[in-house]
ZAVO-468884 format. One line per 2 residues: number of its first residue (from 1); for each residue x, y, z of N, C-alpha, C, CB. Coordinates in nm, 2 decimals, decimal comma. Glycine has a CB too. Layout:
NUM = X/Y/Z/X/Y/Z/X/Y/Z/X/Y/Z  ... .
***
This chain:
1 = 2,08/-4,87/18,71/2,14/-4,98/18,64/2,28/-5,00/18,69/2,13/-4,96/18,49  2,32/-5,12/18,68/2,46/-5,15/18,72/2,52/-5,26/18,64/2,47/-5,19/18,87 .
3 = 2,62/-5,33/18,70/2,68/-5,44/18,64/2,65/-5,57/18,72/2,83/-5,42/18,61  2,66/-5,68/18,66/2,65/-5,81/18,73/2,75/-5,90/18,67/2,50/-5,86/18,73 .
5 = 2,81/-5,98/18,76/2,91/-6,08/18,71/2,85/-6,22/18,74/3,05/-6,06/18,78  2,85/-6,30/18,64/2,82/-6,45/18,65/2,95/-6,52/18,64/2,72/-6,50/18,54 .
7 = 2,97/-6,62/18,73/3,10/-6,69/18,72/3,08/-6,84/18,74/3,20/-6,64/18,83  3,17/-6,91/18,68/3,18/-7,05/18,69/3,32/-7,09/18,74/3,15/-7,12/18,55 .
9 = 3,33/-7,17/18,84/3,46/-7,22/18,89/3,47/-7,37/18,86/3,47/-7,19/19,04  3,58/-7,40/18,79/3,62/-7,54/18,76/3,50/-7,62/18,70/3,67/-7,61/18,89 .
11 = 3,44/-7,57/18,60/3,34/-7,64/18,53/3,42/-7,76/18,46/3,26/-7,55/18,42  3,38/-7,88/18,49/3,46/-8,00/18,44/3,39/-8,04/18,31/3,46/-8,11/18,54 .
13 = 3,47/-8,05/18,20/3,43/-8,09/18,07/3,52/-8,19/18,01/3,41/-7,96/17,98  3,47/-8,30/17,95/3,56/-8,39/17,88/3,56/-8,34/17,73/3,51/-8,54/17,89 .
15 = 3,68/-8,31/17,68/3,69/-8,25/17,55/3,80/-8,32/17,47/3,72/-8,10/17,56  3,79/-8,31/17,34/3,89/-8,37/17,25/3,98/-8,25/17,22/3,83/-8,43/17,12 .
17 = 4,10/-8,25/17,28/4,19/-8,14/17,26/4,33/-8,18/17,27/4,16/-8,03/17,36  4,42/-8,13/17,19/4,56/-8,16/17,20/4,62/-8,19/17,07/4,58/-8,27/17,30 .
19 = 4,76/-8,18/17,06/4,83/-8,21/16,94/4,91/-8,34/16,94/4,93/-8,10/16,91  4,92/-8,40/17,06/4,99/-8,53/17,08/4,91/-8,65/17,03/5,03/-8,55/17,22 .
21 = 4,98/-8,75/16,98/4,91/-8,87/16,93/4,81/-8,93/17,03/5,01/-8,97/16,89  4,85/-8,94/17,15/4,76/-9,00/17,25/4,64/-8,91/17,28/4,83/-9,03/17,38 .
23 = 4,64/-8,78/17,24/4,53/-8,69/17,27/4,42/-8,69/17,15/4,58/-8,55/17,29  4,47/-8,74/17,04/4,37/-8,75/16,92/4,28/-8,87/16,94/4,46/-8,75/16,79 .
25 = 4,16/-8,85/16,91/4,06/-8,95/16,91/4,01/-8,99/17,05/4,11/-9,07/16,85  4,06/-8,92/17,15/4,02/-8,94/17,29/3,98/-8,81/17,36/4,14/-9,01/17,37 .
27 = 3,91/-8,82/17,47/3,88/-8,70/17,54/3,97/-8,70/17,67/3,73/-8,70/17,59  3,98/-8,58/17,72/4,05/-8,55/17,84/3,98/-8,44/17,92/4,20/-8,52/17,82 .
29 = 3,99/-8,44/18,05/3,92/-8,34/18,12/3,98/-8,20/18,10/3,92/-8,37/18,27  3,89/-8,10/18,10/3,93/-7,96/18,10/3,86/-7,90/18,22/3,89/-7,89/17,97 .
31 = 3,92/-7,80/18,28/3,85/-7,72/18,38/3,84/-7,58/18,33/3,93/-7,72/18,52  3,72/-7,53/18,33/3,69/-7,40/18,27/3,64/-7,31/18,39/3,58/-7,40/18,16 .
33 = 3,71/-7,20/18,40/3,67/-7,09/18,49/3,63/-6,97/18,40/3,78/-7,04/18,59  3,52/-6,91/18,43/3,47/-6,80/18,35/3,41/-6,69/18,44/3,36/-6,85/18,25 .
35 = 3,44/-6,57/18,41/3,38/-6,45/18,47/3,32/-6,37/18,36/3,49/-6,37/18,55  3,19/-6,36/18,37/3,11/-6,30/18,26/3,04/-6,17/18,32/3,01/-6,40/18,20 .
37 = 3,08/-6,06/18,27/3,02/-5,93/18,32/2,91/-5,88/18,22/3,13/-5,82/18,33  2,80/-5,85/18,29/2,68/-5,81/18,21/2,67/-5,66/18,23/2,55/-5,88/18,26 .
39 = 2,62/-5,59/18,13/2,61/-5,44/18,13/2,47/-5,40/18,14/2,68/-5,38/18,01  2,45/-5,29/18,22/2,32/-5,23/18,22/2,21/-5,31/18,28/2,28/-5,18/18,09 .
41 = 2,24/-5,39/18,39/2,14/-5,48/18,44/2,05/-5,40/18,55/2,20/-5,60/18,50  1,93/-5,44/18,56/1,84/-5,39/18,66/1,82/-5,50/18,77/1,70/-5,34/18,60 .
43 = 1,78/-5,45/18,88/1,74/-5,55/18,99/1,61/-5,62/18,94/1,72/-5,48/19,13  1,60/-5,75/18,95/1,48/-5,81/18,91/1,36/-5,76/18,99/1,49/-5,97/18,93 .
45 = 1,26/-5,72/18,92/1,14/-5,67/18,98/1,05/-5,77/19,04/1,06/-5,58/18,88  1,04/-5,89/18,98/0,95/-5,99/19,02/1,01/-6,12/19,05/0,85/-6,02/18,90 .
47 = 1,14/-6,12/19,07/1,22/-6,24/19,12/1,19/-6,36/19,02/1,17/-6,28/19,26  1,19/-6,33/18,89/1,17/-6,43/18,79/1,29/-6,45/18,70/1,05/-6,39/18,70 .
49 = 1,31/-6,57/18,65/1,42/-6,61/18,57/1,42/-6,53/18,43/1,42/-6,76/18,54  1,30/-6,49/18,39/1,29/-6,42/18,26/1,35/-6,28/18,27/1,15/-6,41/18,22 .
51 = 1,38/-6,23/18,39/1,44/-6,10/18,41/1,59/-6,09/18,42/1,38/-6,04/18,54  1,65/-6,21/18,41/1,80/-6,22/18,42/1,85/-6,31/18,31/1,84/-6,27/18,56 .
53 = 1,98/-6,30/18,29/2,05/-6,40/18,20/2,06/-6,53/18,27/2,18/-6,34/18,15  1,99/-6,63/18,23/1,99/-6,76/18,29/2,13/-6,82/18,27/1,88/-6,85/18,23 .
55 = 2,20/-6,85/18,38/2,33/-6,90/18,37/2,34/-7,04/18,32/2,40/-6,89/18,51  2,22/-7,11/18,32/2,22/-7,24/18,26/2,25/-7,23/18,11/2,08/-7,31/18,28 .
57 = 2,20/-7,13/18,05/2,23/-7,11/17,90/2,37/-7,08/17,88/2,14/-6,99/17,85  2,44/-7,01/17,97/2,58/-6,98/17,95/2,66/-7,11/17,97/2,63/-6,88/18,06 .
59 = 2,62/-7,19/18,07/2,69/-7,32/18,09/2,67/-7,41/17,97/2,63/-7,39/18,21  2,55/-7,42/17,91/2,53/-7,50/17,79/2,62/-7,46/17,68/2,38/-7,50/17,75 .
61 = 2,63/-7,33/17,66/2,71/-7,27/17,55/2,86/-7,31/17,57/2,70/-7,12/17,55  2,91/-7,30/17,69/3,05/-7,33/17,72/3,07/-7,48/17,69/3,08/-7,30/17,87 .
63 = 2,99/-7,56/17,74/3,00/-7,71/17,72/3,00/-7,74/17,57/2,90/-7,79/17,80  2,90/-7,68/17,50/2,89/-7,71/17,36/3,01/-7,67/17,28/2,76/-7,64/17,30 .
65 = 3,06/-7,55/17,31/3,18/-7,51/17,23/3,30/-7,59/17,26/3,21/-7,36/17,27  3,31/-7,64/17,39/3,43/-7,72/17,43/3,42/-7,86/17,38/3,45/-7,72/17,58 .
67 = 3,30/-7,91/17,34/3,29/-8,05/17,30/3,25/-8,07/17,15/3,19/-8,11/17,39  3,23/-7,97/17,08/3,18/-7,98/16,94/3,27/-8,06/16,85/3,16/-7,84/16,88 .
69 = 3,40/-8,04/16,86/3,50/-8,10/16,77/3,64/-8,10/16,83/3,50/-8,02/16,63  3,72/-8,18/16,77/3,86/-8,18/16,82/3,93/-8,04/16,79/3,94/-8,29/16,76 .
71 = 4,00/-7,99/16,89/4,07/-7,87/16,88/4,22/-7,90/16,92/4,01/-7,75/16,97  4,31/-7,85/16,84/4,45/-7,87/16,87/4,50/-7,79/16,99/4,54/-7,84/16,75 .
73 = 4,47/-7,67/17,00/4,53/-7,58/17,10/4,42/-7,52/17,19/4,60/-7,46/17,03  4,46/-7,51/17,32/4,38/-7,44/17,42/4,36/-7,30/17,38/4,44/-7,46/17,56 .
75 = 4,46/-7,24/17,32/4,45/-7,10/17,28/4,33/-7,08/17,18/4,58/-7,05/17,22  4,33/-7,17/17,08/4,22/-7,17/16,99/4,08/-7,18/17,05/4,24/-7,28/16,88 .
77 = 4,07/-7,28/17,14/3,95/-7,30/17,21/3,90/-7,18/17,29/3,96/-7,43/17,30  4,00/-7,12/17,37/3,96/-7,00/17,45/3,91/-6,89/17,36/4,09/-6,95/17,53 .
79 = 3,98/-6,86/17,25/3,94/-6,76/17,16/3,80/-6,78/17,10/4,04/-6,74/17,05  3,78/-6,90/17,06/3,65/-6,94/17,00/3,54/-6,93/17,10/3,65/-7,08/16,95 .
81 = 3,57/-6,97/17,22/3,47/-6,96/17,33/3,43/-6,82/17,37/3,51/-7,04/17,45  3,53/-6,74/17,38/3,51/-6,59/17,41/3,43/-6,53/17,30/3,64/-6,52/17,43 .
83 = 3,46/-6,55/17,18/3,39/-6,49/17,06/3,25/-6,54/17,06/3,46/-6,53/16,93  3,22/-6,67/17,09/3,09/-6,72/17,08/3,00/-6,66/17,19/3,09/-6,88/17,09 .
85 = 3,06/-6,65/17,31/2,98/-6,60/17,42/2,94/-6,45/17,39/3,06/-6,60/17,55  3,03/-6,37/17,34/3,00/-6,24/17,30/2,89/-6,23/17,19/3,12/-6,16/17,26 .
87 = 2,91/-6,32/17,09/2,81/-6,32/16,98/2,67/-6,37/17,02/2,87/-6,40/16,87  2,67/-6,47/17,10/2,54/-6,53/17,13/2,46/-6,46/17,24/2,57/-6,67/17,18 .
89 = 2,53/-6,38/17,33/2,47/-6,32/17,44/2,50/-6,17/17,44/2,51/-6,38/17,57  2,41/-6,09/17,38/2,44/-5,94/17,36/2,45/-5,87/17,50/2,34/-5,88/17,28 .
91 = 2,40/-5,93/17,60/2,41/-5,87/17,74/2,55/-5,86/17,79/2,32/-5,95/17,83  2,64/-5,95/17,74/2,77/-5,96/17,79/2,86/-5,84/17,75/2,84/-6,10/17,75 .
93 = 2,92/-5,78/17,85/3,01/-5,67/17,82/3,16/-5,72/17,81/3,00/-5,56/17,93  3,20/-5,81/17,91/3,33/-5,86/17,92/3,32/-6,01/17,96/3,42/-5,78/18,02 .
95 = 3,42/-6,08/17,91/3,44/-6,22/17,95/3,58/-6,25/17,97/3,38/-6,32/17,84  3,61/-6,32/18,08/3,74/-6,37/18,12/3,73/-6,52/18,13/3,80/-6,30/18,25 .
97 = 3,82/-6,59/18,06/3,82/-6,74/18,07/3,95/-6,79/18,11/3,78/-6,79/17,93  3,95/-6,90/18,18/4,07/-6,97/18,21/4,04/-7,12/18,18/4,12/-6,95/18,36 .
99 = 4,11/-7,18/18,09/4,08/-7,32/18,05/4,21/-7,39/18,09/4,05/-7,33/17,90  4,20/-7,50/18,16/4,31/-7,57/18,21/4,30/-7,72/18,18/4,33/-7,55/18,36 .
101 = 4,42/-7,78/18,15/4,43/-7,93/18,13/4,49/-7,99/18,26/4,51/-7,96/18,00  4,41/-8,05/18,35/4,47/-8,10/18,47/4,55/-8,22/18,46/4,35/-8,13/18,57 .
103 = 4,55/-8,29/18,35/4,63/-8,41/18,33/4,75/-8,39/18,23/4,54/-8,52/18,28  4,78/-8,27/18,20/4,88/-8,24/18,10/5,02/-8,28/18,16/4,89/-8,10/18,06 .
105 = 5,05/-8,26/18,28/5,18/-8,29/18,34/5,16/-8,35/18,48/5,27/-8,16/18,35  5,24/-8,45/18,51/5,23/-8,52/18,64/5,28/-8,43/18,75/5,30/-8,65/18,63 .
107 = 5,36/-8,34/18,72/5,43/-8,26/18,83/5,36/-8,13/18,86/5,57/-8,24/18,80  5,24/-8,10/18,80/5,17/-7,98/18,84/5,02/-8,01/18,83/5,20/-7,86/18,74 .
109 = 4,94/-7,93/18,90/4,80/-7,95/18,91/4,73/-7,93/18,78/4,74/-7,86/19,02  4,78/-7,83/18,70/4,71/-7,81/18,57/4,80/-7,71/18,49/4,57/-7,75/18,59 .
111 = 4,78/-7,70/18,36/4,84/-7,60/18,28/4,73/-7,55/18,19/4,96/-7,66/18,19  4,73/-7,42/18,16/4,62/-7,37/18,08/4,65/-7,23/18,03/4,50/-7,37/18,15 .
113 = 4,54/-7,17/17,98/4,55/-7,04/17,91/4,44/-6,95/17,97/4,53/-7,05/17,76  4,47/-6,83/17,99/4,37/-6,73/18,02/4,35/-6,63/17,91/4,40/-6,65/18,16 .
115 = 4,23/-6,59/17,88/4,20/-6,49/17,78/4,09/-6,40/17,84/4,16/-6,55/17,64  4,08/-6,28/17,78/3,97/-6,19/17,81/3,93/-6,12/17,69/4,01/-6,08/17,92 .
117 = 3,80/-6,09/17,68/3,75/-6,02/17,56/3,64/-5,92/17,61/3,69/-6,13/17,46  3,64/-5,81/17,53/3,54/-5,71/17,56/3,46/-5,67/17,44/3,61/-5,58/17,62 .
119 = 3,33/-5,65/17,46/3,25/-5,61/17,35/3,30/-5,48/17,30/3,10/-5,61/17,39  3,30/-5,46/17,17/3,34/-5,34/17,11/3,24/-5,23/17,14/3,36/-5,35/16,95 .
121 = 3,28/-5,11/17,17/3,19/-5,00/17,19/3,09/-4,98/17,08/3,26/-4,86/17,22  2,97/-4,96/17,11/2,86/-4,94/17,01/2,82/-5,07/16,94/2,92/-4,85/16,90 .
123 = 2,85/-5,18/17,00/2,82/-5,31/16,94/2,67/-5,35/16,98/2,92/-5,42/16,99  2,60/-5,26/17,03/2,46/-5,28/17,06/2,43/-5,38/17,17/2,39/-5,32/16,94 .
125 = 2,49/-5,37/17,28/2,47/-5,46/17,39/2,32/-5,45/17,44/2,57/-5,44/17,50  2,26/-5,56/17,45/2,12/-5,56/17,50/2,12/-5,54/17,65/2,04/-5,69/17,45 .
127 = 2,04/-5,46/17,70/2,04/-5,44/17,84/1,93/-5,53/17,90/2,01/-5,29/17,88  1,97/-5,63/17,97/1,88/-5,73/18,02/1,80/-5,68/18,14/1,96/-5,86/18,07 .
129 = 1,67/-5,69/18,13/1,58/-5,65/18,23/1,53/-5,51/18,21/1,65/-5,65/18,36  1,58/-5,44/18,11/1,54/-5,30/18,07/1,42/-5,32/17,98/1,65/-5,22/18,01 .
131 = 1,33/-5,22/17,98/1,22/-5,22/17,88/1,27/-5,22/17,74/1,13/-5,10/17,91  1,20/-5,29/17,65/1,23/-5,29/17,51/1,14/-5,21/17,43/1,24/-5,43/17,46 .
***
């Protein structure tokens, strides 16, 4: 058994985020980078999707959390997203997120926040691909 990392680079999402008047009631693009480490993974025995954590499910979770409601702060969004990923997917050991607002300032490519979260020891991480 080993570890496996699933990653997303610049997942583009239109979200309602921000504290400024022009940000309320409108969407703006976010770019989400995520590195998701899985624990205790086995090599797929039959080359089937049921043997691995389907990254389509992770993508759906990220998009859903980023678009569910207006959020004032990127910090809040990052913390909620990290907590949800750990809660919804017991296979995840660690998650690192970078959420950026590419249109925040005209004089830089983006501004954003990075967070990381780790599952608490003994939190019963499910080992994907292992016998149950």
